[in-house]
Every structure is written in C-alpha cells, then in structure tokens.
C-alpha atoms as an extended CHARMM CRD file, in Angstrom:
* protein
*
        66  EXT
         1         1  MET       CA             43.0310000000      -11.2010000000       25.3330000000  PROA      1               0.0000000000
         2         2  GLU       CA             43.2790000000      -10.9080000000       21.5900000000  PROA      2               0.0000000000
         3         3  GLN       CA             40.3130000000      -13.0130000000       20.9870000000  PROA      3               0.0000000000
         4         4  ARG       CA             38.2480000000      -11.1110000000       23.5960000000  PROA      4               0.0000000000
         5         5  LEU       CA             39.0260000000       -7.9280000000       21.9030000000  PROA      5               0.0000000000
         6         6  GLU       CA             38.0280000000       -9.3390000000       18.6650000000  PROA      6               0.0000000000
         7         7  ASN       CA             34.7360000000      -10.7900000000       20.2440000000  PROA      7               0.0000000000
         8         8  LEU       CA             33.9600000000       -7.2650000000       21.7030000000  PROA      8               0.0000000000
         9         9  GLU       CA             34.6570000000       -5.6980000000       18.1750000000  PROA      9               0.0000000000
        10        10  VAL       CA             32.2460000000       -8.1350000000       16.5920000000  PROA      10              0.0000000000
        11        11  HSD       CA             29.5640000000       -7.6410000000       19.0490000000  PROA      11              0.0000000000
        12        12  VAL       CA             30.0270000000       -3.6280000000       18.6360000000  PROA      12              0.0000000000
        13        13  GLY       CA             29.4590000000       -4.0830000000       14.9450000000  PROA      13              0.0000000000
        14        14  TYR       CA             26.3620000000       -6.0670000000       15.4520000000  PROA      14              0.0000000000
        15        15  LEU       CA             25.1570000000       -3.3870000000       17.9010000000  PROA      15              0.0000000000
        16        16  GLN       CA             26.0820000000       -0.5810000000       15.2900000000  PROA      16              0.0000000000
        17        17  LYS       CA             23.8820000000       -2.3920000000       12.7750000000  PROA      17              0.0000000000
        18        18  THR       CA             20.8980000000       -3.0930000000       14.9870000000  PROA      18              0.0000000000
        19        19  LEU       CA             21.1720000000        0.8300000000       15.7700000000  PROA      19              0.0000000000
        20        20  ASP       CA             21.2150000000        1.7670000000       12.0800000000  PROA      20              0.0000000000
        21        21  ASP       CA             18.4380000000       -0.5080000000       11.5240000000  PROA      21              0.0000000000
        22        22  LEU       CA             16.4120000000        0.7820000000       14.3220000000  PROA      22              0.0000000000
        23        23  ASN       CA             17.2250000000        4.3670000000       13.1590000000  PROA      23              0.0000000000
        24        24  ALA       CA             16.1130000000        3.7150000000        9.5870000000  PROA      24              0.0000000000
        25        25  MET       CA             12.7910000000        2.0760000000       10.7760000000  PROA      25              0.0000000000
        26        26  VAL       CA             12.1150000000        5.1200000000       13.0970000000  PROA      26              0.0000000000
        27        27  LEU       CA             12.8060000000        7.6340000000       10.1220000000  PROA      27              0.0000000000
        28        28  GLU       CA             10.1440000000        5.5220000000        7.8660000000  PROA      28              0.0000000000
        29        29  GLN       CA              7.6560000000        5.5100000000       10.8540000000  PROA      29              0.0000000000
        30        30  ALA       CA              7.9380000000        9.4160000000       10.9560000000  PROA      30              0.0000000000
        31        31  ARG       CA              7.4040000000        9.5750000000        7.3540000000  PROA      31              0.0000000000
        32        32  GLN       CA              4.2750000000        7.3990000000        7.4790000000  PROA      32              0.0000000000
        33        33  LEU       CA              2.8870000000        9.4570000000       10.3760000000  PROA      33              0.0000000000
        34        34  ARG       CA              3.4670000000       12.5990000000        8.6730000000  PROA      34              0.0000000000
        35        35  ASP       CA              1.5450000000       11.1340000000        5.5920000000  PROA      35              0.0000000000
        36        36  LEU       CA             -1.2370000000        9.6700000000        7.6080000000  PROA      36              0.0000000000
        37        37  THR       CA             -1.5640000000       13.2710000000        9.2890000000  PROA      37              0.0000000000
        38        38  ASP       CA             -1.6020000000       14.8590000000        6.1130000000  PROA      38              0.0000000000
        39        39  GLN       CA             -4.3520000000       12.4250000000        5.0380000000  PROA      39              0.0000000000
        40        40  VAL       CA             -6.2160000000       12.7490000000        8.0780000000  PROA      40              0.0000000000
        41        41  ALA       CA             -6.2500000000       16.6900000000        7.4070000000  PROA      41              0.0000000000
        42        42  VAL       CA             -7.3240000000       16.2280000000        3.9890000000  PROA      42              0.0000000000
        43        43  LEU       CA            -10.2770000000       14.0080000000        5.1450000000  PROA      43              0.0000000000
        44        44  GLN       CA            -11.3000000000       16.2220000000        7.7970000000  PROA      44              0.0000000000
        45        45  ARG       CA            -11.5550000000       19.3510000000        5.3570000000  PROA      45              0.0000000000
        46        46  ALA       CA            -13.5060000000       16.9670000000        2.9490000000  PROA      46              0.0000000000
        47        47  LEU       CA            -15.8450000000       15.9420000000        5.9040000000  PROA      47              0.0000000000
        48        48  ALA       CA            -16.4740000000       19.6060000000        6.9750000000  PROA      48              0.0000000000
        49        49  GLY       CA            -17.5150000000       20.3870000000        3.4970000000  PROA      49              0.0000000000
        50        50  VAL       CA            -19.8560000000       17.7220000000        3.2640000000  PROA      50              0.0000000000
        51        51  VAL       CA            -21.3700000000       18.3930000000        6.6610000000  PROA      51              0.0000000000
        52        52  ALA       CA            -21.6050000000       22.1320000000        5.4480000000  PROA      52              0.0000000000
        53        53  ALA       CA            -23.2100000000       20.9890000000        2.4430000000  PROA      53              0.0000000000
        54        54  VAL       CA            -26.0370000000       18.7890000000        4.1470000000  PROA      54              0.0000000000
        55        55  GLN       CA            -26.8500000000       21.4650000000        6.6680000000  PROA      55              0.0000000000
        56        56  GLU       CA            -27.3940000000       23.9290000000        4.0450000000  PROA      56              0.0000000000
        57        57  SER       CA            -29.4630000000       21.5870000000        2.2500000000  PROA      57              0.0000000000
        58        58  GLY       CA            -31.4320000000       21.0320000000        5.0670000000  PROA      58              0.0000000000
        59        59  GLU       CA            -31.6140000000       24.6810000000        5.8590000000  PROA      59              0.0000000000
        60        60  GLN       CA            -33.0960000000       25.1790000000        2.3890000000  PROA      60              0.0000000000
        61        61  GLU       CA            -35.5870000000       22.4330000000        2.3750000000  PROA      61              0.0000000000
        62        62  ASP       CA            -36.7510000000       24.1330000000        5.5320000000  PROA      62              0.0000000000
        63        63  SER       CA            -37.0100000000       27.6320000000        4.3700000000  PROA      63              0.0000000000
        64        64  PRO       CA            -40.3310000000       29.1320000000        4.4730000000  PROA      64              0.0000000000
        65        65  LEU       CA            -39.9930000000       30.3140000000        0.7790000000  PROA      65              0.0000000000
        66        66  ARG       CA            -40.8890000000       27.0160000000       -0.3160000000  PROA      66              0.0000000000
C-alpha cells in the first residue's frame, strides 16, 4: 500500500511538472502572438501609407495642370 501511494505521489509530481511546462509554453505563445499582432498592425499602417502615396502620385500624374 505504501509503495502504491509513493508511486501515485511521483506520478502526480510528473503531472504537475508537465502542467507547469505547458502553462509556461502557453504564456510564451500568448506573448509571441501579441508581438506578432502588433507587428502586423505596424505593417498595415505602413502599407496604407504607401498605397496612399502611390495613389496620390498617380493622381498628380493624371492632373490636367501638367
């Protein structure tokens, strides 16, 4: 009986370690996801600026004043 209890305690210890490791991975992936989301937002704003500049450039070339 005592050996069985000891085996269960060891098993619970391994499960707790696994849970802690998985939790750490989830937290790290959440941080990475936030960082990537921020980077995508920066790239979207930059792309919008480039598109606006290209459109403005095209409008100036088509202007009848030229």
